[in-house]
N, C-alpha and C positions, 0 to 999 in steps of 0.2 A: 761404050758403057752399056751395062745391062741392068734391068730392074728386077729385084727379087721381092716376092710377095710374102710377108711374114704373116702366118695364119695362127689362129688360136689352136693350140695342140690338143690332142686327146687327153682328157683328164681322168679316165678310168670309167669303170662300170657305172652306169646310170647318171653320169654327169654330162649334161648336154650344153651347158652354158656357164659363163663366168662373168664376174663384174670387174672392170678395170679399176683398180684402186689408185694407181700412181704411175705416171710415165717417168722412167729413169733417164730417158734421152729425149732431146728436143730436136725439131727439124733443123738440119744443118750439122748436127753432131756426128762425129766419126764413131763407128762401131766396129769392134773387133769380133771375130768369130767366137761364138759361145759366150759373148758378153750379154748380160741381162739388159733388155730394152724397156720392159715395163713389168709392173707387179699386178697380179690378178688374184681374185678370191672366188671360191666356190662355197657351197654350203658345208664343205668338209674341211678345207684347208686353204691357206694363202700360199702363193707360189710366185716365181719369176718366170718370164718367158725370154729365153735367150735367142740370139740371132744365129742362124746357120752360116752366115757369110760375113765377110768383112766389107765395109762400105760406109755410106753416108745415109742417114735418115732423111728422106726427102718429103715424106707425107705421112701424117697420122690420120687414119680414117675414123677413129673414135676418140672420145675424150674420157677423162676420169668419171667414174660412176656409171658409164654406159654398160649395158649388158650385151655381151657378144656370144654368138653361138659357135660351137665347135666347128672348125673348118673355115670360118669366115676370115677374110683378109683384114688385118688390123693395122698394118703399116706397110709402106713401100721403102725398100732400101736400094740405093743405087750402088752398083759394084763395078769394078774395073775388069774383073775376070768373068768367066762363064758362070751362069746361074746353075746350081746343082741340078743334075738330071732328075726330072720328076717333081721338082719343087713347085711347079705351077699347080699341080693337082694333089700332091701328097701333103699330109699334115706333119708338123714337127712332133716328134714323140717324146722329147725331153729325156731320151735314153731310158724310158720307163716301159716296162712290159705289163700289160693288163690281160685279164682273162677274157673279157668280152666288152663290147660297146652296147649301149642301149639302142633299140630300134630307132628311137627318135634322133640320136646322134648320127646314125648311119644315114638317115633321110636328109639331114642337114648337109653332111659331107658330100652326098651324091648330087646335091642340087646347087653347088657353088656356081656352076655355069649359068643355071637358071637365074640366080641372084644377079649376075652381071647383066643379063638381058633386061631385068626389071628395074635396074638402077636408073634413076632419073625419071621414071614413070610413076604411076600410082603404086606406092609401096605399102599402102595401108598403115602408114606410120602413126595416124591419128588414133588407131585402135589400141586399147589397153590389153587386148588379147594377142598372144603370139601366133604368127603364121610362118611356116617355113618358106624359104624362097621358092620351092617347087610349087607349093599350094598357091602362093601369090601369083606365080607365073601362069598357072592354069586358070585362075580367076580372071586375070587380065585378058587372056586369049578368049575366054568365054563371055567377056563383057559383064562379069559379076561385080557389082558395086560393093563398097565397104559395108553398107547397111545390109545388103543381102548376104554377104559372107558371114556377118555376125550371127545370122540365124542358123547357120549350118552346125549341126551337132557333131562334136568330135569324139572319137573313140580312142584317141591316143592318150599318153600320159598327161595327167592334169587336164583332161578333156580337150586336148589339142586336136585340131583338124588334121588328119593324115591325108596322104595322096588318095587312098581308097575312099575316104569320106567325101572329098571334093568331087571325085570322078562319079561316085554314086549320086551325088546331088545333081551334077550336070546331066546325068542320064535321066533322072526323074524329072528334072526341069524341062527337058526337051519333049516329054510325053504330052505336054499340053496343059491347058488351064484347069482341066478336071483334076489332075494330079496335084496341082498347086492348091486347089480349093480343099482337097482332102487333107493335104499337109497343114493348111491354115487351120482347119477344123481341129486337127489333132493337137496343134500347138496352143490352141486357145486355153485349155485348162492349165497348161504349163505357165502361160503368161499370168493367169490369175493367181497361181501358186506363188510365182515370183513376187507379185504385188503384196500377197499376204505375208511372205517372208520379209519383204522390205518393211512393211508396216510393223511386224513383230520386232524386227531389229531396231526400228525407230523408237518403239515403245520401251525397249529394254536398254536404250542408250545410257551410258554411264553419266551420272550427274556429277559435275565438278563444283567444288566450293572454292572460295578465294584462298583458303588455307591449304589446299592440296598442292602437292609438288608433282609436276609433270616430268616424267623421265622417258626419254626416247630409247626405244629398244635398239640394241646394237645390231649391226648387219648379221652377225653370226646368230644372235638371239632370235631374230626374225626367221632365219633359215631353219634353225633347229625347231622352232615352233611349228613351222609349216611341215617339216619332216615328221614330227611326232603326230600331228593331226592326220597326216596322210597315212601313217602306219596304222593308227586306230581304225581308220575308215577302210583300210585294205584287208587287214588280218582279223580273224575272229579270235580275240585274245582269251586264253584260259590259263589258270595258274594251278600249280601243284606245289605243296610245301612239305618239307621234311626236316626234322631236327637231327643234327649230327653231333656225335661225341668226338671232339678233336683234341682230347687230352694228350694222346701220344704225339701228335704233331706239335702241340704247344711246348711240351717238355723237350722234344727232340730239337726244335729250333732254338730254344733257350740254351741248350747244351752246346750247339754247334755254331751259333751265329758269329761269335767272336773269332773263332778259328777260321770260319769261312771268309770273313772279311780280310783277315791277315793273309790267307792263302790266295784268294781270288781278287782281292781289291774291290769287292762288291758287297753291298748289304744283302743279307738273306731275309727277305720278307715272307709272309705267308702266301702272297700272290702266286709265285711260280709253283708252289706245292699244289695249290688249288687248280691251276692251269694244267698241270700234269694229270691230275685226276679227271678233269673234264675231257682232255684229249683222249685218254684211255676209254672213257665211257662213250665217246663219239665213235671210236673204232668198233665198239661193241654194238652200237645202235646207229649205223650210218645214215638211216633215214631221218635223223635229226639234222644232218649236214646237207640240207637241200635248199632249193629256191623254187618258187612257183612262177611259171611263165604261161599265163592263160590257163589252158586245161592240161598243161604238161608239167611234169616234175623234173627239175634239173638236179641230178645227184652229183655233188661236188667230189672230185677226186682228192683234193688237198684239204687238210684240216687247218684252217687259218683262223686263229682265235683273236677276236677283238677284245680289247681291255679298255673299258670306259675310264677316262681320266679327266679329273676336274681341272679347269684352267684358272689362273689367278683372277680373271675377271668374272668368274662364276659360271661361265659357259662350260660345255662338255665336248670332248673330242674322243674318238675311238681309234687309236692306233692298233695295228694288226700284227700279231705274231705269226709269220708265215710258216707252214709245215710244223706246227707246234708239237705234233706227235713224234717228230723225228729228233727232237732236242732232249738231252738229258736235263737233270735238275740244274746243273751249273749253267748250261746253255740257256735254259728258260730264265734263270735269275738274271743273267747278263742282259738278255733281250728285254725283259720287263723293266729293268732299271734304265736301260738306254732309252726306250720309248717314253717312259714316264718323265725322265729328265728333259728330253727334247720337247715333249709336249708342254711342260711348264715354261720352257724358254721360247716357245713358239718357233721351234726350228724343225718341225716335222716336214718331210717332203711328201708330195702327193702319193708316192708309192707306199708310204708308211701307213696310209689309212685306207688303202684299196684292197679289194679281194677278200674281205672277211666273210667267213661262212657260219660263224656262231660267235656270240658275244657274252662276256662275263662282266658284271658290274658290281662294285663293292658298295652297297648301301650302308654297311656297318661302319664306314669311316668316321661318321659323326654320331655314332651310337644307335642307329636304327637297327632293330632286331630282325626286321624283314621288310620286304617291299614288293610291289607288283610292277616290274619294269616293262616299258614299251619295247616291242620287238624292233630291232634295227633292220629295216628293209634293205635288200630283198631276202633277208634271212627269215627263218621260221621259228627261232627260239632264242631266248636270252636267260641267263642265270644270274640271280642276285644273291650276293653273299652278305648275310647279316653279321652283326657284331658278335664277337666271341665273348661269352659270358661265363663267369665262374658260378655254378649253381649246384645245389644239393641234388643228388640223383640216386636212384636205386641201381646197385651194382650186383649183377648175378655172378656167383662163383659156384664151383662144385661143392663147397662147404655150406652154401646157402646165400641168401640175399642180405645185403646190408646197405646203409646209406653212406655215401661218400661225396666229396667235392670233386666235380668234373668240369671241364671246359667244353661248353656246347655252343652251337650256332644253328641258325635256320638257313636253309637253302630255299629260294623261291624261284620256281621255273615257270616263265611265261612262254607259251607256245601257240602256234597258229593252228586252230582247230579245223581249218579247211583241209589240212593235210596231215596233221599230227593228232591222233586220237588220244583219249585219256590214258589208255594203257601204255602207249609208247612214251607219252610225256611223263607219266609217273614212273615207269621203269627206268627211264634215262636218269632222272634226278636221284632215284634210289641207288642206281649203280655208282653215281658220283659219290654218294654218301658212303657206300660200301668201300670204295677205294680209299676214302679219307679215314674212315674208322679202322680200316685194315692196314694203315700206314705202319711200316716196320720201324719200331722205335730203336732198333739196333742197327739201322741202316748207316752205311758210311757215305760220306760226301763224294 
């Protein structure tokens, strides 16, 4: 008999942890290869974790609602055959391919062995702050207590303490009491600030009356809230607005939508037409299709467009159209409809929401004429589509100007001013408008 360690698989770029929502198998249950063992949830999507082997579940290392890091062992499966080669160290990939992992996820994966060494010892479980197994192992070896570890400033994502942070702290710690005294002196103002912030928060505490209804935020709602606040704190948001005449698009769609549905079996909405224009504009301005990594700019090769979709419970999810610039209008329409339908049915897979390089959101669905959307990190831009309105407008012709009824909408472009200046941000949304206004009304499907 051999024992196989089922580990939390890679869940894509920037995803380093997941919450166990439900165990599908109990200890003693037989498991087939590729059969789901448990359900997990991240801030982006819910998914299942299958087994790579056939066997019997003999141990569950976590319970429902526990938060597990990428690469951590979550269950032990006993098998009669050989354990797959490399399964002790490799992560299950769910047959999904991703562009990159966050540095934080890599640190967790590299320190699985260190976690085994710290098991059963002081694992700092009483702390509300997360420490990777590698950091905890270093702290244990250096005799650093939980109270002392809590004072270490982190430079990682969400102020997490990285390996470099703990090693630098250890080095300074060994220099003697004088260094500690200086550190204490420097930290004193921060402590005072913390007390002031705490006092302010206490004074602004929400007052509840007996008639108020208390509604618990959903798990996804909490994660979206955190993601939005993190984006505002990360990127310097700037907006550019432009009004677009989409009369040709409106008339063309009305003319062809019935034939399109009969021929393709798909509804023809405005979304694929807008996505086509955005993809073209990104090809013209590739520096919109980037991410920021410290002081470096990552220029993305593929144009993967995220399309924000509302869920029945009121939350939002952003499925991604991969290589959108390589699809024709029919292909875009089919992809948009497929992702939108599966989003509403909660049937999206992790790969469906990963790898986005630019996002489009339709704020006009409920009548808003414009909006100021928050950038979907780690992207640097997002485009909001306002409601299409029938308005009187000045029409210029060779014979002169006259007033006519036109279909118009506003485009709102939010971009990260750290790397996208006003000229680039404005030119990009202008180019999208030019492609929309220049839409060929005689175009064939």
